[in-house]
C-alpha positions in Angstrom: 5.6 21.3 0.8 2.4 23.7 0.1 -0.3 21.5 0.4 -2.8 22.0 -2.2 -6.6 20.8 -2.5 -5.9 17.9 -5.2 -8.8 16.6 -7.0 -7.8 13.8 -8.6 -7.6 10.1 -6.9 -3.7 9.7 -6.3 -2.2 6.1 -6.4 1.4 5.0 -5.8 2.8 2.6 -7.7 5.9 0.6 -6.4 8.6 0.2 -9.3 9.2 -2.5 -9.3 7.1 -4.9 -7.5 8.7 -6.4 -4.5 11.1 -8.9 -5.0 10.9 -8.4 -9.0 13.1 -6.3 -11.7 10.8 -4.4 -14.4 7.6 -4.9 -13.4 5.5 -2.7 -11.2 3.2 -3.7 -8.8 -0.2 -3.8 -9.9 -3.2 -0.7 -9.6 -6.9 -1.0 -10.5 -8.6 1.7 -12.3 -11.2 3.5 -10.7 -15.0 3.0 -11.6 -15.7 6.9 -12.5 -11.9 7.9 -14.0 -11.8 9.0 -17.4 -8.1 10.3 -17.3 -4.9 9.4 -16.0 -1.4 11.4 -15.3 1.7 9.7 -15.1 4.2 10.7 -13.2 6.9 9.2 -13.9 10.6 10.2 -11.4 14.2 10.9 -12.7 15.1 7.5 -10.8 14.4 5.0 -13.7 18.0 4.9 -14.6 17.3 6.0 -18.1 14.5 3.5 -18.7 11.3 3.5 -20.1 7.9 2.1 -18.8 5.0 0.8 -20.9 1.9 -0.1 -19.8 0.1 -3.5 -19.5 -3.4 -4.9 -18.4 -4.4 -8.0 -16.5 -6.3 -10.4 -18.3 -9.8 -11.4 -16.5 -10.0 -15.2 -18.0 -10.2 -16.3 -14.8 -9.8 -20.1 -16.2 -6.6 -19.2 -16.6 -4.6 -20.8 -13.8 -1.6 -18.1 -14.0 -2.1 -14.2 -14.6 -1.7 -13.4 -17.8 -0.6 -9.7 -18.5 -1.0 -8.2 -22.1 1.1 -5.1 -23.1 -1.6 -1.7 -24.0 -2.3 -0.8 -27.8 -4.6 1.7 -29.3 -6.5 1.5 -32.1 -6.2 4.6 -34.3 -9.9 4.9 -36.1 -7.9 7.5 -38.8 -5.6 5.1 -40.3 -6.4 1.4 -39.1 -3.2 0.9 -37.1 -2.3 0.2 -33.0 -0.2 2.6 -31.1 1.4 0.3 -28.4 1.3 2.6 -25.3 4.8 2.2 -24.5 8.3 4.6 -24.2 6.9 6.6 -21.6 9.8 8.5 -20.1 11.4 9.3 -17.1 10.8 12.8 -15.1 7.7 13.2 -17.4 4.2 13.7 -16.6 2.1 11.7 -19.1 -1.4 11.9 -19.2 -4.1 9.2 -21.4 -7.4 9.2 -21.5 -9.0 5.9 -19.9 -10.5 4.7 -23.2 -6.9 4.3 -24.1 -6.1 1.8 -21.7 -9.2 -0.3 -21.3 -9.8 0.3 -17.4 -9.3 -2.7 -15.5 -6.1 -3.6 -13.3 -2.8 -2.0 -15.1 0.8 -2.1 -14.3 3.8 -0.7 -16.0 6.9 -2.9 -17.2 10.4 -0.9 -17.4 12.9 -1.6 -20.1 15.2 -1.8 -17.5 15.9 -3.6 -14.0 15.3 -1.5 -11.6 16.1 -3.8 -8.8 18.3 -1.7 -7.7 17.6 1.9 -7.1 13.6 0.7 -6.3 11.0 4.0 -6.5 7.6 5.5 -6.9 5.5 5.8 -9.9 2.6 8.5 -8.9 -0.8 7.7 -10.7 -4.0 10.2 -10.4 -7.1 9.6 -11.5 -9.1 12.5 -12.9 -12.7 10.7 -11.8 -16.1 12.5 -13.1 -19.0 12.6 -10.3 
């Protein structure tokens, strides 16, 4: 493979998390990130993924994950960040995700054939 000078912060996200079925490993958004590119592999078995964000309420005894949606100012509706297809690169502005700690959730079990979802964060300087 040819070596290129990547100008992004790469993150390899295990799908599924160790011992899991549909949830990926959690990953943090870098402080200066303003967009991300999600590289989904062909090995998801026809499944799609959605994005969830960790609720940072430290009073909770257990982790609470919430589906990420974007508010459309033009028509006042919410658009869920789901249905991200396999074998594709999907780009999103960080403002669409809210930042923080994220994870992917697959629409079907991934336990039989674990894979890696690669995420590239483009960060400011």
